[in-house]
C-alpha positions in Angstrom: -6.4 131.7 -24.8 -3.1 132.6 -24.4 -3.2 132.6 -20.0 -4.9 128.9 -20.9 -1.4 128.1 -23.1 0.2 129.6 -20.1 -0.7 128.0 -17.1 -1.2 124.3 -19.4 2.6 124.4 -19.9 3.1 125.2 -16.6 1.8 122.2 -15.4 3.6 120.0 -17.6 6.8 121.0 -17.4 8.7 119.7 -13.5 9.9 122.0 -10.6 12.9 120.4 -10.8 15.3 122.3 -12.3 17.3 120.3 -15.4 20.5 120.0 -13.6 18.9 117.4 -10.6 16.8 116.0 -12.9 19.7 115.1 -16.0 22.0 113.5 -13.5 24.8 111.7 -13.8 24.3 108.5 -14.6 22.3 109.7 -17.7 25.6 113.0 -18.1 28.4 110.4 -18.9 26.6 107.2 -18.8 27.3 106.6 -22.5 30.6 107.5 -21.2 31.3 105.4 -18.6 29.5 102.5 -20.5 32.2 103.0 -22.8 35.5 102.5 -20.1 33.3 99.9 -18.5 33.3 97.8 -22.1 37.5 98.7 -23.1 38.2 97.8 -18.8 36.8 94.8 -19.1 38.2 93.7 -22.8 41.1 94.5 -21.9 41.1 92.8 -18.6 39.6 89.7 -20.4 42.9 89.3 -23.3 45.2 90.3 -20.2 43.4 87.2 -18.7 43.2 84.8 -21.5 47.3 85.8 -22.5 47.8 84.6 -19.1 45.8 81.6 -19.6 47.2 80.4 -23.2 51.1 81.2 -22.5 51.5 80.2 -18.5 55.0 80.2 -18.1 55.1 83.5 -19.7 52.8 85.3 -17.6 53.6 87.6 -15.1 52.2 89.0 -11.7 52.1 92.2 -12.6 49.6 91.0 -15.7 47.6 89.2 -14.1 47.2 91.9 -11.3 46.9 94.4 -14.0 43.6 92.0 -15.4 42.4 91.7 -11.9 42.3 95.5 -11.2 40.8 96.4 -15.2 37.5 93.3 -14.3 37.1 95.3 -11.6 37.1 98.6 -12.9 34.6 97.4 -15.3 32.8 96.4 -12.4 32.0 99.0 -10.6 31.6 101.3 -13.2 29.1 98.9 -14.7 27.9 99.3 -10.8 27.6 102.9 -10.3 25.9 103.0 -13.7 23.2 100.6 -13.3 22.8 101.5 -9.0 22.3 104.8 -9.3 18.8 105.5 -8.4 17.8 102.8 -5.9 20.8 104.2 -3.4 19.5 107.5 -3.4 15.6 106.7 -2.8 17.0 104.6 0.2 19.0 107.4 1.5 16.3 110.0 1.2 13.5 107.4 3.1 16.6 106.5 5.5 16.6 110.7 6.4 12.7 111.1 6.5 12.3 108.4 8.6 14.6 109.7 11.7 16.7 106.4 10.8 
């Protein structure tokens, strides 16, 4: 009975290590999403302030808002699309292209 339990539990687990199965999106997903939301709201706040007071707005505030929104977009892109790019790359390497 003990050998049966060992063989069943060994077949139930994946052969890949936990480090590989975890990945960056699962490990740092909550931190990246918090940073992305923070950057997005900060950029939107700066942009809304520039629209509300156009005479007092300077170019540095608008550039900082655009940079914050861009960083948020990049973080969300890498958070939502990391697996599909790995599959495409591995299929590309396997087919010799």
